[in-house]
N, C-alpha and C positions, 0 to 999 in steps of 0.2 A: 251885727248884733247876735248874741248867743241865742241858740234855738230853744233853750230852756233856762229857767232860773231855779237854783237849788238853795233853799234857805233852811236853817235849823231854828226851831222855836221851842218854847217851853223847856228851857234848860237842856237843849239838844235831844229832847225826847220825841219830837215830831220833825220829820223831814217834809218840807213843802216843795213839791216839784210843779213848776208852772210851765206849760207848753207855751212858748213865747215867740210866735211868728204870726201875729195877727194879720188880716182878720181871720184867716182860715186855720191857722195853727196846724198846717199839714204835717203829717207824720212821714217825712222823707227820711232817707238813710242818715242824713246828717243829724236830724233830731233823734232818731233811734240810737245812734252812736253816743250822742250826748246823754240820753237816758241810761244807757249801759254804764257810762262813766259815773253817773249819779248813783247807780246801784252799787258800784264798787265803793263809793263813799259810805253808803249805808252799811256795807259789810263790816267796816271797821268801827262802827259805833254800837257798842253793846248796850248802851242806855236807850237806844231807839225803840219806841213803842208803836209808832205809826208812820206810814208814808202816805201823804195825801197828794192827789193829782188834780189839777185844774187847768183851765185855759186862760191866757191873757186876753183881755177884751171881752167881746160879747159872746164868743163861742168857745166851747170846749175844744173841738177840732172837727174839721170836715172829714178827716180820716187819712188813710195812707195815700201817698202820692200816686195818682193814676198814671203819670208818665213812667214811674218806676215799675208799674205793673206790665209794661210791654215785655214781650218775650225775651228780648236780649238782656233785660234788667231784672226779670222776675226772680231768678234764682238767688241773686245777691240780696235783693230786697226782702224776700221771704225768710231767708236764713237769718238776716239781721233782726227782722221783726220777731220771729219766733224765739230768738235768743232772749228777748225781753221776758217772755213767759217762763222760760227755763230758769232765768235768774231770779224771778219773783218766787218761783217754787223753792229754790234753794234758800233764799232769804227767810221765808216764812215769817215775815214781819207783817202785822195787820196793815191792810191797805184800804184807802178810801178815795172815792172820786166825787168831786163837786162839779156838777154839770149844769152849765148855762148854755143856751143857744143850741147850735147843732152839735150832735155827738153821733157821728156816722161811721160805718165801715170799721176800719182798723182802730179808730178812736173808741168806738163802743166796745170792741174786743178788749182793748186795754182796760176800759172801765169794768167789763165783765170779769176781769181777773181780780178785781178788788173785792174785799170782804164786804164793804159797805158802799152803797151808792146813794147820794143825796142830790136833789135837783131843785131848780126853781121853775116857775111857770113857763119860762121862755124855752125850756129844754125840748128838743126834738131828737128822738133816738131811732136808729134803724141800721139794718144791714142791707144796703142797696146793691151789693156786688152782683146779684143775678141780673140786674138791669144792664150791666156791662158784659154779661155773658160769662161771668166767673163765679166762684163761691168763696166764702171766708173760712179758711181752715180752723182757726181757734174758736170762732163763734159756733161752728158746726158741732164742736165738742162741748163748749161751755154753756151755750143757751139751753139745751135740753136739761142739763144738770141744774141750771138756775131756775127755770120756769116750767119745766115739763116738756115732753116730746111734742105734743100736739101744738102748743102755743109757739114753741121754737120753730117748728116746721112752717107755721103760718108766716112768721117773720122772715125766715131764711129763703123760702121758696117764692114768696111774693115780692120781697124787697121793700115792703111798706115801711113808712116812717110813722112812729107813734108819739103822742104827747107825753109829758111827764106824768100826768094823771093816769093815762092808760098804762104807763110803765109801772106805776105804783099798784094799780089794780092787778097787774100780772105778778106782783111781788118781786119785780126786778129792781125797783127803786125803794129804798127804805122810807124816805120822807120827801115831801114836796113843799117848798116854801114860795112865798108870793114873789120875791125878787132876789137879786144877788146879795143884797145887804142882809136880808133875813136868812138867806142860805148860809152865809158866812157866820152869822150869829148862832144859828142852830147847830152848825157843825162844831163850832167852838164849845158850845154847851155839851154836846155829845162827847167830845174828847175829854173835857174836864170831868164829866161825871162817870163816863163808862170806860175810858182807856187809861188816862194818866194815873189814876190811883192804883193800877195793877202792876205786877212784876213784869219787867221787860222780858226776862228769861221765860217766865211761865206763859206769857202771851204767845211766844214763838212755838212752844210745845203745843199750846191749844190750837194754833193755826195748823200745825202739821197734823194733829190728830183729827180735827174736824174736816180736813181737806184730803184725807188719805185717798178717797175715791177720785176726787177732783184732780189731785196731782198725778195720780196714776194715769188718768185719761190724757193729760197733757204730755207726760213723759213717754208714754208708750204709743199713743195713737196720733199725736200731732205730727211726728215724723212720717207716718204713713199717709196722712192727708197732704202733707207738703209734697211727697212723692207723687201722689195722684194729681195734684195741681200742676206740677212742673212737667212730669213725664207723659201725662195723658191729656189733661184739660188744655194746656198751652200748645199742644200739637193740633188742636182743632181750629178750623177757620173761624168759627163763631166767636170763640174767646178772644182771638186777636182782632176780629172785626168790631166786637163790642167796645173794646178799649180804644181802638182807633177812631170809631165813630164819636165817642165821648170827647176825645181830644180835638176832633174836627168839628164838634158842635153840630152833628147831624144825626138823623135816625139810623140805627144799624140796619144792615141788610142781611138777615139771617139766611143760612143755607141749609139744605137737607144734605147731611153727610152720610 
């Protein structure tokens, strides 16, 4: 089964991308590669006004594959994952995430890249990487820009998970709906009223303009954090121990280095 579904709706003005590997919809390299192929499709559609992301089943996504975070796989995984962000910068097409259930780690980073986030009451959001002894490079840049430094530090340093309502209070989520049906209806109304009546070309210029600082952070600083992750963090015992402990379903044994 394909790891994503790619559909065009509203006279090819909306690209619907569904992460399709239930129940976890894990963002492994296979899914990331499929997403990059979908972005290539988006590049050829000048009528496109919106790209929406959602997860098949009950959850948006548990996040990136922990197995692929292991030292021998980390470089290939991170480079593929970060390419998603560079491609979205280049596209400059408005993006939207519809979040139900768990949206953690790399999945929340993908959602953070979106211009609009909508959720239902079942949504749980978080960056739990620190629990595994690592850190999330894109979120370390994007969360402070989205919700402010202090609130971002609380989420990134503690690894806590928050509810949809808490995310809305932080102004991370635009709106919260009671269930997935209401979420879909609300997003459809938003698109019909706020996106579809506008020029596809002008929307792209608007995204580029409003995201000048946002995009600069991704293009100039994300490579630096990728280097910090691969060349320094992954050389520590604790980073490797945290990932291995998670895979072995045991408590990590941290060391003083």
